[in-house]
C-alpha positions as CSV (number, residue, x, y, z in Angstrom):
1,M,0.0,0.0,0.0
2,F,1.2,3.5,-0.8
3,T,1.9,5.6,2.3
4,G,3.2,8.8,0.8
5,K,6.8,7.8,1.7
6,E,7.7,5.8,-1.4
7,G,10.0,8.4,-3.0
8,A,13.3,7.0,-4.1
9,D,16.4,7.6,-6.3
10,V,15.1,4.7,-8.5
11,F,11.5,3.6,-8.9
12,V,11.1,0.2,-10.7
13,I,7.7,-0.6,-12.2
14,G,7.3,-4.4,-12.4
15,G,8.4,-6.9,-9.7
16,G,9.2,-9.9,-11.9
17,P,12.8,-11.2,-12.3
18,A,13.9,-8.3,-14.6
19,G,12.5,-5.7,-12.2
20,L,14.0,-7.3,-9.1
21,A,17.4,-7.7,-10.8
22,A,17.3,-4.0,-11.8
23,A,16.4,-3.0,-8.3
24,I,19.2,-5.1,-6.7
25,A,21.8,-3.8,-9.2
26,A,20.8,-0.2,-8.5
27,R,20.7,-0.8,-4.7
28,R,24.3,-2.2,-4.9
29,K,25.3,1.1,-6.5
30,G,24.1,2.9,-3.4
31,F,20.7,4.2,-4.8
32,S,17.6,4.1,-2.7
33,V,15.1,1.8,-4.6
34,T,11.4,1.1,-4.6
35,V,9.6,-1.6,-6.7
36,A,5.9,-1.6,-7.3
37,D,3.8,-4.3,-8.9
38,G,0.1,-4.8,-9.2
39,S,0.4,-8.5,-8.4
40,E,1.7,-10.4,-5.4
41,P,4.5,-12.9,-5.2
42,P,5.4,-15.4,-6.3
43,I,4.9,-14.2,-9.9
44,D,4.8,-17.0,-12.4
45,K,5.2,-17.0,-16.2
46,A,4.8,-19.6,-18.9
47,C,8.6,-19.9,-19.6
48,G,11.0,-22.8,-20.1
49,E,12.5,-22.5,-16.6
50,G,16.0,-23.5,-17.9
51,M,19.0,-21.3,-17.3
52,M,22.3,-21.6,-19.1
53,P,25.6,-21.3,-17.3
54,E,25.9,-17.8,-18.7
55,T,22.6,-16.8,-17.1
56,Q,23.8,-17.9,-13.6
57,A,26.9,-15.7,-13.8
58,P,25.1,-12.3,-13.6
59,L,22.8,-13.8,-10.9
60,R,25.9,-14.4,-8.8
61,E,27.1,-10.8,-9.6
62,L,23.8,-9.6,-8.1
63,G,24.4,-11.6,-5.0
64,V,21.8,-14.3,-5.7
65,E,23.2,-17.8,-5.0
66,L,21.2,-20.8,-6.1
67,P,21.1,-23.4,-3.3
68,A,22.6,-26.8,-4.2
69,S,19.2,-28.3,-3.5
70,A,17.4,-26.0,-5.9
71,G,16.4,-27.2,-9.3
72,Y,18.1,-29.8,-11.5
73,R,21.5,-29.4,-13.1
74,F,21.9,-30.4,-16.8
75,R,25.1,-30.6,-18.8
76,G,24.1,-29.5,-22.3
77,I,21.6,-29.3,-25.1
78,Q,20.1,-32.0,-27.3
79,F,18.0,-31.7,-30.5
80,V,15.6,-34.5,-31.3
81,Q,13.6,-35.1,-34.5
82,D,12.3,-38.3,-36.1
83,G,14.8,-40.5,-34.3
84,V,17.7,-38.2,-35.1
85,K,19.5,-36.9,-32.0
86,V,22.4,-34.5,-31.6
87,A,23.8,-33.3,-28.3
88,A,26.7,-31.3,-26.9
89,D,27.9,-30.3,-23.4
90,F,28.3,-26.7,-22.4
91,P,31.9,-25.6,-22.8
92,E,31.9,-24.5,-19.1
93,G,29.7,-25.2,-16.2
94,Q,26.2,-26.6,-16.1
95,G,22.7,-25.3,-16.8
96,I,20.0,-25.5,-14.2
97,G,16.2,-26.0,-14.5
98,I,14.4,-24.3,-11.7
99,R,10.8,-23.4,-11.1
100,R,10.1,-19.8,-12.0
101,T,8.3,-19.2,-8.7
102,L,11.3,-20.4,-6.7
103,L,13.7,-18.1,-8.7
104,H,11.3,-15.3,-8.0
105,E,11.4,-16.0,-4.2
106,L,15.2,-16.0,-4.2
107,L,15.3,-12.6,-6.0
108,I,12.8,-11.2,-3.5
109,R,14.9,-12.5,-0.6
110,E,18.0,-10.7,-2.0
111,A,16.1,-7.5,-2.7
112,E,14.8,-7.4,0.8
113,K,18.2,-8.2,2.2
114,C,19.9,-5.3,0.4
115,G,17.2,-2.8,1.4
116,V,14.9,-2.5,-1.6
117,K,11.4,-1.3,-0.7
118,L,8.8,-3.7,-2.2
119,L,5.2,-2.5,-2.9
120,W,3.1,-5.5,-3.9
121,K,-0.6,-5.2,-5.1
122,T,0.3,-1.6,-6.0
123,P,-0.4,-0.8,-9.6
124,V,1.3,2.2,-11.1
125,A,-1.2,4.5,-12.8
126,G,1.2,6.6,-14.9
127,L,4.3,8.8,-15.1
128,V,4.7,12.4,-14.1
129,S,7.7,14.7,-14.7
130,D,9.4,13.9,-11.4
131,G,8.1,10.4,-10.5
132,V,5.2,8.0,-10.8
133,R,1.5,8.1,-10.0
134,L,0.3,5.5,-7.5
135,P,-3.3,4.9,-6.3
136,G,-2.7,7.0,-3.2
137,G,-0.6,9.8,-4.6
138,T,2.6,10.6,-6.4
139,A,6.0,9.0,-5.6
140,P,9.0,11.2,-6.7
141,A,12.0,9.5,-8.3
142,R,15.2,10.5,-10.1
143,W,15.2,7.4,-12.3
144,I,12.2,5.3,-13.5
145,I,12.7,1.7,-14.7
146,G,10.0,0.0,-16.8
147,A,10.2,-3.8,-16.2
148,D,6.6,-4.5,-16.8
149,G,6.8,-7.1,-19.5
150,S,6.3,-7.4,-23.2
151,N,3.0,-5.4,-23.1
152,S,4.8,-2.6,-21.2
153,R,2.7,0.4,-20.3
154,V,5.8,2.2,-19.3
155,R,7.0,1.8,-22.9
156,R,3.8,3.3,-24.2
157,W,3.7,6.1,-21.6
158,S,7.3,7.0,-22.6
159,E,6.6,6.8,-26.3
160,L,9.3,4.1,-26.8
161,N,7.0,1.7,-28.7
162,A,8.7,1.9,-32.2
163,T,10.0,-1.6,-33.0
164,E,12.7,-2.6,-35.5
165,V,12.0,-6.4,-35.7
166,C,8.8,-8.1,-34.6
167,S,7.8,-11.8,-34.7
168,H,5.2,-13.5,-32.4
169,R,4.6,-17.1,-31.6
170,M,2.3,-18.9,-29.2
171,A,3.5,-20.9,-26.2
172,S,1.9,-23.2,-23.6
173,R,3.6,-24.8,-20.6
174,R,3.0,-27.9,-18.5
175,H,4.9,-29.7,-15.7
176,Y,5.0,-33.5,-15.7
177,R,5.9,-35.7,-12.8
178,V,8.4,-38.1,-14.3
179,H,12.1,-38.8,-13.8
180,P,14.3,-36.9,-16.3
181,W,15.5,-39.2,-19.0
182,T,18.5,-37.2,-20.0
183,E,21.1,-34.9,-18.6
184,C,20.4,-32.3,-21.3
185,M,17.8,-29.7,-22.0
186,E,16.1,-30.9,-25.1
187,I,14.4,-29.3,-28.1
188,Y,12.0,-31.6,-30.0
189,W,11.3,-30.5,-33.5
190,G,8.0,-31.2,-35.2
191,A,6.2,-30.2,-38.4
192,R,4.3,-27.3,-36.8
193,A,5.7,-27.0,-33.2
194,Q,8.8,-27.3,-31.1
195,A,8.9,-28.6,-27.5
196,Y,11.4,-27.1,-25.1
197,V,12.0,-29.8,-22.4
198,T,13.8,-28.9,-19.1
199,P,14.4,-31.2,-16.1
200,I,13.6,-29.1,-13.0
201,S,13.9,-31.8,-10.3
202,C,14.7,-35.5,-9.9
203,E,11.0,-36.2,-10.5
204,E,9.7,-33.4,-12.6
205,V,10.2,-31.8,-16.1
206,C,9.0,-28.6,-17.5
207,I,7.7,-28.6,-21.1
208,V,7.0,-25.5,-23.2
209,M,5.3,-26.0,-26.6
210,L,5.9,-23.4,-29.2
211,G,4.0,-22.8,-32.4
212,E,3.0,-20.1,-34.9
213,T,-0.6,-20.3,-33.8
214,A,-2.5,-21.3,-30.7
215,E,-3.6,-24.5,-32.5
216,H,0.0,-25.4,-33.3
217,A,1.0,-24.8,-29.6
218,D,-1.8,-27.0,-28.3
219,F,-0.2,-29.8,-26.3
220,E,-2.4,-32.7,-27.5
221,R,-2.1,-31.7,-31.2
222,A,1.6,-31.0,-31.0
223,L,2.4,-34.3,-29.3
224,E,0.9,-36.1,-32.3
225,D,3.8,-34.6,-34.3
226,L,6.4,-35.4,-31.6
227,P,6.2,-39.2,-31.2
228,E,9.5,-39.5,-29.2
229,L,8.2,-37.0,-26.6
230,R,4.7,-38.4,-26.6
231,E,6.1,-41.8,-25.7
232,R,8.2,-40.4,-22.8
233,L,5.0,-38.9,-21.3
234,T,2.7,-41.9,-21.8
235,S,2.6,-42.7,-18.1
236,A,3.7,-39.3,-16.7
237,E,1.4,-37.4,-14.4
238,L,0.5,-33.8,-15.2
239,C,1.3,-31.9,-12.0
240,S,0.5,-28.2,-12.9
241,R,-2.2,-26.4,-14.7
242,E,-1.4,-25.4,-18.3
243,R,-0.3,-21.8,-18.8
244,G,-0.3,-20.0,-22.1
245,A,1.7,-17.0,-23.3
246,I,2.9,-15.1,-26.4
247,T,6.6,-15.1,-27.1
248,A,7.9,-12.2,-29.2
249,M,11.2,-11.4,-30.8
250,H,11.6,-7.7,-31.3
251,S,13.9,-4.9,-30.7
252,L,13.2,-1.2,-30.0
253,E,14.7,1.9,-31.7
254,R,15.3,3.3,-28.2
255,V,15.2,1.8,-24.7
256,W,15.3,5.1,-22.8
257,R,13.9,8.6,-22.8
258,G,14.7,11.3,-20.3
259,N,14.9,9.6,-16.9
260,V,13.0,6.5,-18.0
261,A,14.7,3.2,-19.1
262,L,13.3,-0.2,-20.0
263,V,14.7,-3.7,-19.0
264,G,13.7,-7.2,-19.7
265,D,10.8,-8.0,-22.1
266,A,9.7,-4.4,-21.8
267,S,12.9,-3.4,-23.7
268,G,12.5,-6.1,-26.5
269,G,13.0,-9.8,-26.5
270,V,14.1,-12.9,-28.3
271,D,12.0,-16.0,-29.1
272,A,11.6,-18.3,-26.0
273,I,13.3,-21.2,-27.7
274,T,16.6,-19.4,-27.4
275,G,16.5,-19.6,-23.6
276,E,18.2,-16.2,-23.4
277,G,15.4,-14.1,-21.8
278,L,16.6,-14.1,-18.2
279,R,20.3,-13.8,-19.1
280,L,19.5,-10.7,-21.1
281,A,17.4,-9.2,-18.3
282,F,20.1,-9.8,-15.7
283,R,22.8,-8.3,-17.8
284,Q,20.7,-5.4,-18.8
285,A,20.0,-4.7,-15.1
286,I,23.7,-4.5,-14.3
287,A,24.4,-2.3,-17.3
288,L,21.6,0.0,-16.4
289,A,22.8,0.4,-12.8
290,E,26.2,1.4,-14.1
291,A,24.7,3.9,-16.5
292,M,22.6,5.5,-13.8
293,E,25.7,5.7,-11.6
294,S,27.5,7.7,-14.3
295,G,24.4,9.8,-15.0
296,D,24.2,8.9,-18.7
297,L,21.6,6.5,-20.0
298,R,23.2,6.6,-23.5
299,E,25.7,4.1,-22.0
300,Y,22.9,1.8,-21.3
301,E,21.5,2.1,-24.9
302,R,24.9,1.0,-26.3
303,A,25.3,-1.9,-23.8
304,H,21.7,-3.0,-24.5
305,R,22.3,-3.2,-28.2
306,Q,25.5,-5.1,-27.8
307,L,23.9,-7.6,-25.4
308,A,21.0,-8.3,-27.7
309,R,23.1,-8.8,-30.9
310,R,24.0,-12.5,-30.6
311,P,20.7,-13.7,-29.1
312,M,18.8,-12.0,-31.9
313,R,20.9,-13.7,-34.5
314,M,20.4,-17.1,-32.8
315,G,16.7,-16.4,-32.4
316,K,16.4,-15.8,-36.2
317,L,18.3,-19.0,-36.9
318,M,16.2,-21.1,-34.6
319,L,13.0,-19.6,-36.1
320,Q,14.2,-20.5,-39.6
321,L,14.9,-24.1,-38.5
322,G,11.4,-24.3,-37.1
323,R,9.7,-23.0,-40.2
324,N,11.7,-24.8,-42.9
325,A,11.5,-28.6,-42.6
326,G,13.8,-29.3,-45.4
327,I,16.7,-27.1,-44.1
328,R,16.1,-28.4,-40.5
329,C,16.2,-32.1,-41.6
330,R,19.4,-31.6,-43.5
331,A,21.0,-29.6,-40.7
332,L,20.2,-32.2,-38.0
333,S,21.2,-35.1,-40.1
334,M,24.6,-33.4,-40.8
335,L,25.1,-32.4,-37.2
336,S,24.3,-35.9,-36.0
337,R,27.3,-37.1,-38.1
338,N,29.5,-34.2,-36.9
339,P,28.8,-33.9,-33.2
340,E,32.0,-31.9,-32.7
341,L,30.6,-29.2,-35.0
342,F,27.5,-29.1,-32.9
343,A,29.7,-28.6,-29.8
344,R,31.4,-25.6,-31.5
345,L,28.0,-24.2,-32.4
346,L,26.9,-24.5,-28.8
347,A,30.0,-22.7,-27.7
348,I,29.1,-19.8,-30.1
349,Y,25.5,-19.9,-28.9
350,V,26.5,-19.4,-25.2
351,G,29.2,-16.8,-26.0
352,H,32.3,-19.0,-25.5
353,A,33.9,-18.4,-28.9
354,T,36.4,-15.9,-30.4
355,P,35.6,-14.1,-33.7
356,R,38.1,-16.5,-35.4
357,D,36.2,-19.5,-34.0
358,V,32.9,-18.1,-35.4
359,V,34.4,-17.6,-38.9
360,I,36.0,-21.1,-39.0
361,T,32.8,-22.8,-37.6
362,G,30.6,-20.9,-40.1
363,A,32.8,-22.0,-43.0
364,Q,32.8,-25.6,-41.8
365,L,29.0,-25.5,-41.3
366,G,28.4,-24.2,-44.8
367,W,30.6,-26.8,-46.4
368,Q,29.1,-29.7,-44.4
369,F,25.6,-28.4,-45.1
370,L,26.3,-28.3,-48.9
371,A,27.9,-31.8,-48.7
372,A,24.8,-33.1,-46.9
């Protein structure tokens, strides 16, 4: 509830992972910080719940340690289609599958510990020249951060809606009680849908179905196109209600105006199948705190564009694989015969490659693809 004392150096609109990360990063720079959200915790989202090793690194920079008992560690990524499988381990570290609600609770705990003021069930009504409008009055702020998701009102209020790239797909998520059958996060490719499978405990997996339309993302219809996955789930118990969402890949012409900046999905996004959403949000939060400390949000704009470049390229590639069955079949067949090439591609995907590695791998990929 608003008490008339919520003024702060930094006011964050949106209390999901991106907003909490931005709040923690700003607080660690010495700013006083308030977060407001119309919901109450824990905040859930229909996401894949898998974090790459590179996503966990900025979490640690923010002071958020994942307990050893939390989630399920996986060693790499595996593609599956029509009996063809290709897998590779991460070049460094392990990924982790963790319930979104648990991750949210850990971020809340760290935010409270470092002195962030949290206002739950407190929707923001708009922006004013020197702060934000809350149901009970105006809260002054030097900096305002919009972390209110892909349908951001802050983005609209700040006239930052112009997009450069835009692509939407439908997603639906379920949890099944079943022992994980692999030590990898898996992507199953079908004619009209892809399934993003992440083990999140010793007896539970998270599955996100992605398709161009709601019909394509429908679980029962999609499983008909994914016989390997359907067989895995034959005797598995559904242990959560199905949640739907829209996943969008888009970038903005600008992510700040005046004293307002956007982070997370509010500032653009990549397709959910890339698994890069949280990593981008956490890195953006750290970059934004540094820009606010220097008093120049142009630094954040530059850092934001740099951070998004590789995930956008990978997102476009993954979308093309999903939409072109001929190219996808040739690519997976070729990679299954050249697993070391897939390992190098995974290293590029997670950012563990030099420019020279990228050029050499690209040339080898092109040659092998033509030969296939």
